[in-house]
C-alpha positions in Angstrom: 41.5 -23.0 -90.9 41.5 -21.7 -87.5 38.7 -19.1 -86.9 40.8 -16.8 -84.8 44.2 -15.1 -84.5 46.9 -16.6 -82.4 46.8 -16.3 -78.7 45.7 -12.5 -78.2 48.0 -11.9 -75.3 51.1 -13.3 -77.1 50.0 -11.4 -80.3 49.8 -8.1 -78.2 53.2 -8.7 -76.6 54.7 -9.1 -80.0 53.0 -6.0 -81.5 54.1 -3.9 -78.3 57.7 -5.1 -78.1 58.5 -5.7 -81.7 56.5 -2.9 -83.3 58.7 -2.4 -86.3 59.1 -5.9 -87.6 55.7 -6.5 -89.1 57.3 -9.2 -91.6 58.2 -11.4 -88.5 54.7 -11.0 -86.9 53.0 -11.7 -90.2 55.2 -14.8 -90.6 54.5 -16.1 -87.3 50.6 -15.4 -87.6 50.7 -17.3 -91.1 52.7 -20.4 -89.6 50.2 -20.5 -86.7 47.7 -22.1 -88.9 49.8 -25.4 -88.8 51.2 -24.9 -85.2 49.9 -24.8 -81.6 49.4 -22.1 -79.1 52.5 -23.2 -77.2 54.6 -22.9 -80.4 53.5 -19.5 -80.9 54.3 -18.3 -77.3 57.6 -19.7 -77.6 58.2 -17.8 -80.8 56.8 -14.7 -79.3 58.9 -14.9 -76.2 61.9 -15.5 -78.1 61.6 -12.5 -80.3 60.8 -10.3 -77.4 63.9 -11.5 -75.6 65.9 -11.1 -78.5 64.8 -7.5 -79.2 65.2 -6.7 -75.5 68.8 -8.0 -75.7 69.5 -6.2 -78.7 68.2 -3.0 -77.4 70.1 -3.3 -74.0 73.4 -3.6 -76.2 72.6 -0.9 -78.6 70.6 1.6 -76.7 71.1 1.0 -73.0 70.2 4.4 -71.9 67.0 4.6 -73.9 65.9 1.1 -72.6 66.8 2.1 -68.9 64.8 5.3 -69.4 61.7 3.3 -70.6 62.1 0.9 -67.7 62.3 3.8 -65.3 59.3 5.6 -66.6 57.1 2.5 -66.6 58.3 1.9 -63.1 57.5 5.3 -61.9 54.0 5.4 -63.4 53.1 1.9 -61.9 54.6 3.1 -58.5 52.4 6.2 -58.8 49.1 4.3 -59.6 50.0 1.7 -57.0 50.2 4.6 -54.4 47.1 6.0 -55.3 45.3 2.7 -55.2 46.6 2.3 -51.7 45.5 5.7 -50.7 42.0 5.1 -51.9 41.8 1.7 -50.3 43.1 3.4 -47.1 40.3 6.1 -47.3 37.7 3.5 -47.9 39.0 1.5 -44.8 38.7 4.7 -42.9 35.0 5.2 -44.0 34.1 1.7 -42.9 35.7 2.3 -39.4 33.9 5.8 -39.1 30.4 4.1 -40.1 30.7 2.0 -36.9 30.3 -1.0 -39.1 31.4 -4.4 -37.9 35.1 -4.6 -38.0 36.4 -8.0 -39.1 39.8 -9.3 -38.1 42.4 -8.6 -40.8 45.7 -10.1 -41.8 45.0 -13.7 -41.1 47.3 -14.8 -44.1 50.0 -12.3 -43.5 52.8 -14.9 -44.0 51.3 -15.8 -47.3 51.4 -12.4 -49.0 54.3 -13.1 -51.0 52.5 -15.9 -52.9 49.7 -13.5 -53.6 51.5 -11.7 -56.4 51.2 -14.4 -59.1 47.5 -15.1 -58.5 46.8 -11.4 -58.4 48.7 -10.7 -61.6 46.8 -13.6 -63.4 43.5 -12.4 -62.1 44.3 -8.7 -63.2 45.0 -10.0 -66.7 41.7 -11.8 -67.0 39.7 -8.6 -65.7 41.9 -6.5 -67.9 41.1 -8.6 -70.7 37.3 -8.3 -70.1 37.7 -4.6 -69.6 39.6 -4.3 -72.9 37.0 -6.0 -74.9 34.7 -3.0 -74.2 33.9 -0.8 -77.3 36.5 2.1 -77.6 33.6 4.6 -77.1 33.3 3.5 -73.6 36.5 4.9 -72.3 35.0 6.2 -69.0 33.7 2.7 -68.3 37.4 1.4 -69.0 38.8 3.8 -66.5 36.2 3.2 -63.8 36.4 -0.4 -64.2 40.2 -0.3 -63.9 39.9 2.2 -60.8 37.2 0.1 -59.0 39.0 -3.3 -59.6 42.4 -1.9 -58.4 40.7 -0.4 -55.3 38.7 -3.7 -54.5 42.0 -5.6 -55.0 43.9 -3.3 -52.5 41.0 -3.7 -50.0 41.1 -7.3 -50.3 44.9 -7.2 -49.9 44.3 -5.3 -46.6 41.9 -7.7 -45.3 43.9 -10.7 -46.1 47.4 -9.8 -45.5 47.6 -6.5 -43.1 47.0 -7.2 -39.4 44.6 -4.9 -37.7 44.4 -2.8 -40.9 41.0 -1.3 -39.7 42.4 0.1 -36.3 45.5 1.8 -37.5 45.5 5.2 -38.8 48.1 4.5 -41.7 48.6 1.2 -43.4 51.7 -0.5 -42.1 54.3 -1.5 -44.6 53.0 0.8 -47.3 55.9 0.0 -49.8 54.8 -3.6 -49.7 51.0 -2.5 -50.3 52.3 -0.3 -53.2 54.4 -3.0 -54.8 51.3 -5.5 -54.6 49.2 -2.6 -56.3 51.8 -2.2 -58.9 51.7 -5.9 -59.9 47.9 -5.9 -60.1 47.8 -2.6 -62.2 50.5 -4.1 -64.5 48.4 -7.2 -65.1 45.4 -5.0 -65.7 47.2 -3.1 -68.4 48.6 -6.4 -69.9 45.0 -7.8 -70.0 43.5 -4.7 -71.5 46.1 -4.7 -74.2 45.2 -8.2 -75.3 41.4 -7.5 -75.0 40.9 -6.5 -78.6 38.2 -8.7 -80.3 39.4 -11.8 -82.1 39.4 -11.2 -85.9 38.6 -14.0 -88.2 41.2 -15.2 -90.7 40.2 -14.8 -94.4 40.2 -18.2 -96.2 42.6 -18.5 -99.0 
């Protein structure tokens, strides 16, 4: 018998998006003993898509409200990340430190979103494995990681970021921050320790 639950991220996705169908989740977890990770992912994604489709048909306003609230929270956090990263850049400029050339890979910024999201999931997963008593460490870890990602984004994709009073294309930088923060949340949500299956 397998020592762990099914893929934690897929299980967290099911528990988050299909919370009121414990029978389905239990059946999938039980069937996972004889199946692969890919099988469990397919089942989880199908269940989530089916639930989302049903909610869109039966409760379109409630679903739209959830999407808008989530987007607004991510936008706000992305904005704060860009502000903190901009202040960090200003401190570097004021300290008369060596100013590196920024924005060398500006044309590749679009391709940065997927790797940034994946890296954020891994980092969030590590943060999520901290004990629940370390909430301050979790918050600090998320804040420092998101700020570091925003600074790296400035360095790689924003031309002359250190010489401008404001970051150009702030909306783009906020969107990149939103993607990274969403990845952190997904990773944290899947970071609970793996529990062993009782043998029958």
